[in-house]
C-alpha positions as CSV (number, residue, x, y, z in Angstrom):
1,M,-9.7,-87.5,31.1
2,T,-10.7,-87.4,34.7
3,A,-14.1,-86.9,36.3
4,G,-12.8,-84.2,38.0
5,N,-12.1,-83.7,41.9
6,I,-14.5,-85.7,43.9
7,N,-14.2,-82.8,46.6
8,A,-15.0,-80.2,44.4
9,R,-18.5,-78.7,45.2
10,A,-20.7,-76.2,43.0
11,I,-23.6,-74.3,43.0
12,I,-25.5,-72.1,40.0
13,V,-26.2,-68.5,41.0
14,G,-29.3,-67.6,38.8
15,A,-32.0,-65.1,38.6
16,P,-35.1,-64.2,36.7
17,R,-33.5,-61.7,34.4
18,S,-30.3,-59.8,33.3
19,G,-30.1,-56.7,35.9
20,S,-31.0,-58.4,38.9
21,G,-27.8,-58.4,40.6
22,K,-26.2,-61.8,39.7
23,T,-22.3,-60.5,38.8
24,S,-22.3,-58.3,41.6
25,I,-23.4,-60.9,43.9
26,T,-21.1,-63.7,42.4
27,I,-17.9,-61.5,42.4
28,G,-18.4,-61.0,46.0
29,L,-19.0,-64.4,46.9
30,L,-15.9,-65.8,45.1
31,R,-13.6,-63.1,46.6
32,A,-15.2,-64.2,50.2
33,L,-14.7,-67.9,49.8
34,K,-11.2,-66.9,48.5
35,R,-10.5,-64.7,51.9
36,R,-11.7,-68.1,54.2
37,G,-8.6,-69.6,52.0
38,I,-11.0,-71.6,50.2
39,A,-10.0,-72.8,46.7
40,V,-12.8,-71.4,44.3
41,R,-13.7,-71.0,40.5
42,G,-15.7,-69.1,38.9
43,A,-17.8,-70.2,35.6
44,K,-20.2,-68.5,33.2
45,S,-23.2,-70.0,31.3
46,G,-23.7,-69.3,28.0
47,P,-21.3,-67.2,25.7
48,D,-20.6,-64.2,28.1
49,Y,-16.8,-63.6,27.5
50,I,-16.9,-60.4,30.0
51,D,-17.6,-61.6,33.5
52,P,-15.1,-64.5,33.7
53,G,-12.3,-61.9,33.6
54,F,-14.1,-60.7,36.9
55,H,-14.2,-64.3,38.1
56,A,-10.6,-64.2,37.6
57,A,-9.7,-61.2,39.0
58,A,-11.6,-62.2,42.5
59,T,-10.5,-65.9,42.7
60,G,-7.0,-65.5,40.8
61,R,-8.2,-68.4,39.1
62,D,-9.0,-68.9,35.1
63,G,-12.8,-68.2,34.6
64,V,-14.5,-70.6,32.0
65,N,-17.3,-70.7,30.1
66,L,-20.1,-73.6,30.2
67,D,-21.8,-73.2,27.0
68,S,-24.8,-76.0,26.5
69,W,-25.3,-74.7,23.1
70,A,-22.5,-74.2,21.6
71,M,-20.6,-77.1,23.2
72,P,-20.8,-80.4,22.7
73,P,-21.7,-82.5,25.7
74,G,-18.1,-84.4,25.9
75,L,-16.3,-80.8,26.1
76,L,-19.1,-79.7,28.5
77,A,-17.7,-82.2,30.8
78,A,-14.2,-82.0,29.7
79,L,-14.6,-78.2,31.1
80,A,-16.6,-78.7,33.9
81,A,-14.3,-81.4,35.1
82,D,-11.0,-79.4,34.6
83,A,-13.1,-76.4,36.4
84,A,-13.5,-78.6,39.6
85,D,-9.8,-80.2,39.1
86,D,-8.1,-77.7,41.6
87,A,-10.8,-76.2,43.3
88,E,-13.0,-77.1,46.6
89,A,-16.0,-74.4,45.5
90,V,-17.0,-73.5,41.9
91,L,-19.9,-71.1,41.3
92,I,-21.7,-70.9,38.3
93,E,-23.0,-67.7,37.1
94,S,-25.9,-67.9,34.9
95,A,-26.3,-65.8,31.5
96,M,-29.2,-63.8,31.4
97,G,-32.6,-65.7,33.1
98,L,-31.8,-69.2,35.0
99,F,-34.3,-70.7,31.7
100,D,-33.4,-68.2,29.0
101,G,-31.7,-70.0,26.0
102,I,-33.1,-70.9,22.3
103,P,-35.2,-73.5,21.1
104,A,-33.2,-76.6,20.9
105,D,-32.8,-79.9,21.3
106,A,-32.9,-81.0,25.2
107,G,-30.0,-80.0,27.2
108,R,-28.8,-78.2,24.3
109,S,-30.6,-74.4,24.9
110,G,-27.8,-72.4,26.4
111,A,-29.6,-71.7,29.5
112,A,-28.0,-72.2,32.9
113,A,-30.6,-74.7,33.9
114,D,-29.3,-77.0,31.0
115,L,-26.1,-77.4,33.6
116,A,-28.8,-77.9,36.6
117,R,-30.2,-80.5,35.0
118,L,-27.2,-82.1,33.4
119,F,-24.9,-82.1,36.6
120,G,-27.3,-82.1,38.9
121,L,-26.3,-78.8,40.5
122,P,-28.7,-76.9,42.9
123,V,-29.6,-73.3,42.3
124,L,-29.4,-69.8,44.6
125,L,-31.5,-67.7,43.4
126,V,-30.9,-64.2,42.9
127,L,-34.0,-61.8,43.5
128,D,-34.2,-58.3,42.9
129,V,-37.1,-57.7,45.4
130,S,-37.4,-53.4,44.6
131,G,-40.6,-52.4,44.1
132,Q,-42.4,-55.6,46.1
133,S,-42.3,-57.4,49.2
134,Q,-44.7,-60.6,49.4
135,T,-44.9,-60.7,45.9
136,A,-41.2,-62.0,45.6
137,A,-42.5,-65.3,46.8
138,A,-45.1,-65.9,43.8
139,V,-41.7,-65.5,41.8
140,A,-39.9,-67.7,44.1
141,K,-42.4,-70.2,43.7
142,G,-42.9,-70.0,40.2
143,F,-39.0,-70.7,39.9
144,A,-39.5,-73.6,42.4
145,S,-42.1,-75.4,40.5
146,Y,-41.3,-74.4,37.0
147,D,-39.0,-77.7,36.7
148,P,-38.7,-80.2,38.6
149,A,-35.2,-81.2,37.5
150,V,-34.2,-77.9,38.1
151,R,-33.9,-77.5,42.1
152,I,-33.7,-74.0,43.8
153,A,-31.9,-74.5,46.7
154,G,-31.9,-71.3,48.3
155,V,-32.8,-67.4,47.8
156,V,-30.7,-64.4,48.0
157,L,-32.6,-61.4,48.3
158,N,-31.1,-58.1,46.5
159,R,-31.7,-54.6,46.7
160,L,-33.4,-54.1,49.9
161,G,-34.5,-50.6,50.6
162,S,-35.2,-51.6,54.6
163,E,-35.4,-54.5,57.6
164,R,-39.4,-54.3,57.2
165,H,-38.7,-55.2,53.6
166,R,-36.4,-58.1,54.1
167,R,-38.8,-59.5,56.8
168,L,-41.7,-59.2,54.5
169,A,-40.4,-60.7,51.6
170,G,-38.5,-63.2,53.2
171,Q,-40.8,-64.9,55.7
172,A,-43.2,-65.2,52.1
173,I,-40.7,-67.0,50.7
174,E,-39.6,-69.3,53.8
175,A,-43.1,-69.7,54.0
176,L,-42.7,-71.9,50.9
177,G,-40.3,-74.1,52.3
178,L,-37.2,-71.9,50.3
179,P,-34.7,-70.9,52.7
180,V,-33.8,-67.5,52.5
181,V,-29.5,-67.3,52.9
182,G,-29.4,-63.4,52.6
183,G,-30.7,-60.1,51.9
184,V,-28.5,-57.6,50.2
185,M,-29.3,-53.7,50.8
186,R,-29.9,-51.7,48.0
187,D,-26.3,-50.0,47.2
188,P,-25.8,-48.2,43.7
189,S,-21.9,-48.2,44.2
190,L,-22.1,-52.0,44.2
191,T,-23.1,-51.8,40.4
192,L,-19.8,-52.3,38.1
193,P,-20.0,-49.6,35.3
194,E,-21.0,-50.9,31.9
195,R,-21.2,-49.6,28.0
196,H,-22.6,-50.9,25.0
197,L,-21.4,-54.3,25.0
198,G,-21.6,-54.9,28.8
199,L,-19.6,-54.5,31.6
200,V,-16.6,-52.4,31.4
201,Q,-13.9,-55.0,31.6
202,A,-11.9,-56.4,34.6
203,G,-8.6,-55.2,33.3
204,E,-9.8,-51.5,32.8
205,H,-12.2,-51.2,35.9
206,A,-10.2,-48.6,38.0
207,D,-8.9,-50.2,41.7
208,I,-10.8,-53.3,40.4
209,D,-9.4,-55.3,43.7
210,A,-10.4,-52.7,45.8
211,H,-13.9,-53.1,44.6
212,I,-14.1,-56.5,44.9
213,D,-12.6,-56.8,48.5
214,R,-16.1,-54.4,49.1
215,L,-18.2,-56.0,47.2
216,A,-16.9,-59.1,49.4
217,E,-17.3,-57.4,52.2
218,V,-20.6,-57.0,51.7
219,M,-21.8,-60.2,50.7
220,E,-19.9,-61.4,54.0
221,R,-22.5,-58.6,55.8
222,S,-25.3,-60.0,54.0
223,I,-25.2,-63.6,53.2
224,D,-25.0,-66.6,55.1
225,I,-21.7,-67.7,53.3
226,D,-21.8,-71.1,55.6
227,R,-25.4,-71.7,54.5
228,V,-24.3,-71.3,51.2
229,L,-21.7,-73.8,51.3
230,D,-23.7,-76.0,52.9
231,L,-26.2,-75.8,49.6
232,M,-23.5,-76.9,47.1
233,T,-23.2,-80.4,46.1
234,P,-20.2,-82.2,44.3
235,L,-19.7,-81.3,40.7
236,Q,-18.7,-85.0,39.2
237,P,-19.7,-84.3,35.7
238,G,-18.0,-87.5,34.2
239,A,-15.9,-88.5,31.7
240,G,-15.3,-85.9,28.9
241,D,-12.9,-84.9,26.2
242,F,-11.7,-81.6,24.4
243,G,-12.6,-83.2,20.6
244,A,-14.7,-80.8,20.1
245,A,-12.2,-77.9,21.5
246,L,-10.8,-75.5,18.7
247,P,-7.3,-76.7,18.1
248,P,-4.5,-74.5,17.9
249,P,-3.7,-72.3,14.5
250,G,-0.4,-72.8,15.1
251,Q,2.7,-74.0,17.3
252,R,3.3,-69.9,18.2
253,I,0.4,-67.7,18.2
254,A,1.2,-63.9,18.3
255,L,-2.5,-62.8,20.4
256,A,-3.2,-59.3,20.2
257,Q,-4.0,-58.5,23.7
258,D,-5.0,-54.7,25.3
259,A,-7.8,-52.7,25.9
260,A,-8.9,-52.6,22.1
261,F,-8.4,-56.4,21.5
262,S,-9.3,-58.5,24.8
263,F,-12.1,-61.2,23.9
264,L,-10.9,-64.6,23.6
265,Y,-12.5,-67.0,25.7
266,P,-10.4,-68.3,28.6
267,H,-11.0,-72.0,27.5
268,V,-9.8,-71.2,23.8
269,A,-6.4,-70.1,25.1
270,K,-6.2,-72.5,28.0
271,H,-6.8,-75.5,25.2
272,W,-4.1,-74.1,22.6
273,R,-1.8,-74.1,25.7
274,G,-2.6,-77.4,26.6
275,M,-2.2,-78.7,23.4
276,G,1.5,-77.5,23.4
277,A,1.1,-74.3,21.5
278,E,2.7,-71.1,22.9
279,V,0.9,-68.0,23.0
280,V,3.0,-64.8,22.5
281,P,1.0,-61.8,23.2
282,F,1.5,-58.3,22.0
283,S,0.0,-54.8,21.7
284,P,-1.3,-52.8,19.3
285,L,-2.0,-49.9,21.1
286,A,1.2,-49.6,22.4
287,D,2.0,-49.7,18.4
288,E,3.6,-53.2,18.5
289,A,3.8,-55.3,15.9
290,P,3.0,-59.7,16.3
291,D,6.5,-61.7,16.9
292,E,7.9,-62.9,13.5
293,S,8.9,-65.8,14.9
294,C,5.4,-66.7,15.4
295,G,3.4,-68.9,12.7
296,V,0.2,-67.2,12.9
297,C,-1.6,-64.2,14.5
298,W,-4.9,-63.8,15.9
299,L,-6.8,-60.4,16.7
300,P,-9.6,-61.1,19.0
301,G,-12.8,-58.9,19.6
302,G,-12.9,-56.1,21.5
303,Y,-13.5,-52.0,21.0
304,P,-11.3,-51.0,18.4
305,E,-13.9,-48.5,17.7
306,L,-12.8,-46.7,21.1
307,H,-9.5,-46.3,20.0
308,A,-9.4,-46.2,16.3
309,G,-7.6,-43.1,16.1
310,Q,-4.8,-44.4,18.1
311,L,-4.4,-47.7,16.0
312,A,-4.6,-46.0,12.6
313,A,-1.3,-44.0,13.7
314,A,0.2,-47.0,15.1
315,E,2.5,-47.3,11.9
316,N,4.7,-50.3,13.5
317,F,1.8,-52.4,14.3
318,R,0.5,-51.8,10.9
319,A,3.9,-52.4,8.9
320,G,4.5,-55.6,11.1
321,M,0.7,-56.8,10.2
322,R,1.3,-56.5,6.7
323,K,4.3,-58.0,6.7
324,F,3.6,-60.8,8.7
325,A,0.2,-61.2,6.6
326,A,1.9,-61.4,3.5
327,D,3.2,-65.3,4.1
328,K,1.7,-66.5,7.6
329,P,-1.9,-66.7,8.5
330,V,-3.8,-63.9,10.5
331,H,-7.4,-64.0,11.6
332,G,-9.7,-61.4,13.0
333,E,-12.8,-61.9,15.2
334,C,-15.6,-59.1,15.4
335,G,-13.2,-56.3,16.7
336,G,-10.0,-57.8,14.9
337,F,-12.1,-58.4,12.0
338,M,-13.0,-54.4,12.1
339,M,-9.2,-53.8,12.5
340,L,-8.6,-56.3,9.4
341,G,-10.7,-53.7,7.1
342,Q,-9.8,-50.9,4.8
343,G,-11.8,-48.5,7.2
344,L,-13.5,-48.1,10.3
345,V,-16.0,-44.9,11.1
346,D,-15.9,-44.2,15.1
347,G,-18.9,-42.9,17.3
348,D,-18.3,-39.7,16.5
349,G,-18.8,-40.5,12.6
350,K,-14.9,-39.7,11.8
351,E,-13.2,-42.6,9.5
352,H,-9.9,-44.0,10.2
353,A,-7.7,-46.1,8.1
354,M,-7.6,-49.9,9.0
355,L,-4.8,-52.4,8.2
356,G,-6.7,-53.2,4.5
357,L,-5.9,-56.8,4.6
358,L,-9.4,-57.6,3.9
359,G,-11.7,-54.9,1.7
360,H,-14.7,-54.4,4.1
361,A,-15.3,-51.0,5.9
362,T,-17.4,-51.0,9.3
363,S,-19.0,-48.2,10.9
364,F,-19.9,-47.6,15.0
365,A,-21.7,-44.4,14.0
366,K,-24.3,-46.5,12.4
367,R,-25.6,-48.7,15.2
368,K,-27.4,-51.8,15.4
369,M,-27.5,-54.5,17.5
370,N,-26.2,-58.0,16.0
371,L,-27.0,-60.7,19.3
372,G,-27.1,-64.3,19.0
373,Y,-25.7,-68.2,18.4
374,R,-24.0,-68.8,15.4
375,Q,-23.4,-71.8,13.2
376,A,-20.9,-71.7,10.6
377,R,-19.4,-73.9,7.8
378,L,-15.7,-72.6,6.6
379,K,-15.8,-72.4,2.7
380,A,-12.0,-72.6,2.7
381,A,-9.1,-73.7,5.0
382,S,-8.2,-70.6,7.5
383,A,-7.2,-70.5,10.9
384,L,-10.5,-71.9,12.4
385,G,-10.1,-75.0,11.0
386,P,-10.2,-76.8,7.6
387,A,-12.7,-76.3,4.4
388,G,-16.0,-77.6,5.4
389,A,-15.2,-77.7,9.1
390,A,-18.5,-76.6,11.1
391,V,-17.6,-74.4,14.1
392,R,-20.4,-72.8,16.8
393,G,-19.9,-69.6,18.0
394,H,-21.6,-66.1,19.0
395,E,-21.9,-62.6,17.6
396,F,-22.4,-59.5,19.7
397,H,-21.8,-56.3,18.1
398,Y,-23.6,-53.0,17.3
399,A,-21.0,-52.0,14.2
400,Q,-22.2,-52.5,11.0
401,L,-20.6,-53.1,7.5
402,I,-20.6,-50.0,5.4
403,D,-19.2,-51.4,2.7
404,P,-18.9,-55.3,2.2
405,G,-15.7,-55.5,-0.1
406,A,-14.8,-57.8,-2.7
407,D,-13.0,-60.7,-0.9
408,E,-14.6,-64.4,-0.9
409,P,-16.5,-65.3,2.3
410,L,-14.9,-67.0,5.2
411,A,-18.2,-69.1,6.1
412,D,-21.8,-69.8,5.6
413,I,-23.6,-69.0,8.8
414,A,-27.0,-69.6,10.7
415,D,-28.4,-68.9,13.6
416,G,-28.8,-70.9,16.8
417,Q,-31.8,-73.0,15.2
418,G,-30.2,-73.5,11.9
419,N,-31.5,-70.8,10.0
420,A,-29.5,-69.5,7.0
421,L,-28.1,-66.2,7.2
422,G,-25.9,-66.2,4.1
423,P,-22.2,-65.3,3.7
424,S,-20.1,-64.0,6.5
425,G,-16.6,-62.6,7.1
426,G,-14.1,-62.3,4.4
427,R,-10.9,-64.5,3.2
428,R,-7.6,-62.7,1.1
429,G,-4.8,-64.8,0.7
430,H,-3.7,-65.8,4.3
431,V,-6.2,-63.4,5.8
432,S,-9.6,-64.4,7.4
433,G,-12.2,-62.7,9.4
434,T,-15.4,-62.5,10.8
435,F,-17.6,-61.0,13.0
436,F,-18.5,-64.1,15.1
437,H,-16.8,-65.4,17.9
438,A,-16.0,-68.8,17.4
439,I,-16.6,-71.0,20.8
440,A,-16.1,-75.3,19.7
441,R,-16.2,-77.3,17.2
442,A,-19.6,-78.5,16.5
443,E,-18.7,-82.0,16.4
444,P,-15.8,-83.9,17.4
């Protein structure tokens, strides 16, 4: 494939930690650039599946994940080139802190810093300076010197309390030779709403377009956008290939898509379509059944625990799923896996009947966070691939199994460092499911 658009330029928006304001600043900058008539795209390092939706809402272009742990180098390069192909500017938002990943082979930690090294991209460092002033310079100096292969090109001060605050922190940082290209005043209304799996999704945010426009206006006042553009460097990832991308599980794919089922990585669906598959959405919350002309049904992750009563009462959906699963493959990830089970206990402790296509039961009342990369080896053929295939992905949920059921496991899984976690998921007949979200095949 091509090495990307030679005119596309990019920068990584990083920070010391989650909660520093990266997402709001990235979204605002994306919309501000779009308002200037610049073809701009957003990308997200790591496995976050919510922020790409906000990037898409801000730009009108699909977001993408660039995950150096889950994606082999060839796929990572191919997706980066694809992001650059129809854009003049690409903003890559870091997950967590800039250097936060897992112990792994060089360049495969999942940290945004891997992308900075791999593609030679500069970093725009967002510093939450609330509660400090000149000390922010010590933080900035640490970032600038920590890894010579990761270049901090500029700094944005966030959550400033006053012009004096801006002056004290900014002058101390610029004395180090690091340009401060903006300062955003403290404003709680800029924060996006959150819930147990992170931000409320873009599609559920009331007046999302107006909120993004407000973020853009704040960034236009607070950040020297011309200087940010000057800091960007060409995004030329070189040759790559989609050999490790998840192949379409069928020619026509019935995809559950609504507020209860929405966590499908953008690159997965885009690749399915690129391979000639047709994705046919349906809404379980609207009591819709999968299209009978489809050859496979996919229930992605989401928030079935917030809509359990409505899903339990959706008789047309339930009957359609049972009919579909009688002779066609059905796969569920995380929330979809919960939906495939016998029952789900919601946050209030009320039990709701799920599809019963697998034998397990889950509870959101008994919460425990499960978070991390996963390596899976499929024990049998399923919508994820043939028996023995290795798949890399991610797990993030609070729900717990309260009854494991008696189904055969779908896969043997390990964490990101290869530590065995035992069997995972379930399979029965044409139905399979698991808590982990598949991102890519481990090898082409």
